[in-house]
N, C-alpha and C positions, 0 to 999 in steps of 0.2 A: 448540570448531568457532566458524568464523566465516559470518556467511550476509550479502548482499546480497540488498536486497528495492528491483525493482523499477516502478516505476508508468503503465503508458501511458496516458498522461494520454488523449489524444483516445478511448480507449476510455470514461471513467473521466465517469459521466451524477452524481457528488456526494451517495449516496446517504449516504457516511460508516459504510458497514457493516464496510469493512475495519480502520479506527479501532476502533470498537464493539467488536470479537472477539478483538485485540491484544491478549492480556495481556502486556506488557509496556509496552507507549505508545512506541513503536518510530513512529507515524504521525500527523498530526496533519492539517487542513483548509491547503489551503494557500490561499494568496490571489488565485491567478495565475489563469485561464482558457483553459480550453481550445479550438477551431475550434467548437467548440459548444456555445459559452455561459458549461459548468459548471466551476466550484471544481473541484481533483484534489487528494489529500491527499498532501502530500510527508514523505518520511521524517526522521524529526529525530535518531534515537537505535538507525543501525544494528547498533551497536555490544550492544544488548541485545535483539538478536531472537534466539531462541531457535529457528529452524530450522523449528516444529510449524506453520504456512501456513494458519495461518486464515485469514486476508487474503487470500492464494490462493484457498481451498474455497469461500469465502463471496462471492465476488466475485462479482457475477449477469453481467457484463458480459465479466471476462477481462480485468481494466486493470490485474491486477499478480499478480507471480509476487515468486519464493521460491530464491535456485538457494544453495548451498552454493559455499563458495570452498577451497578446496585449502590 
């Protein structure tokens, strides 16, 4: 089973919770800045995603979601 991880950059406030709760190190903090001046996470190892949605459930700003790929 494969999953896609999507980050909505302009919703992110650089808290890093998604990175901390991911058991597979799928995300890391990027260097790009969103329009509000915050860095946001980037997907570095999508193939390791197990679809647990920890990142999605813990994001206080609804800036990330996981989608199952058929």
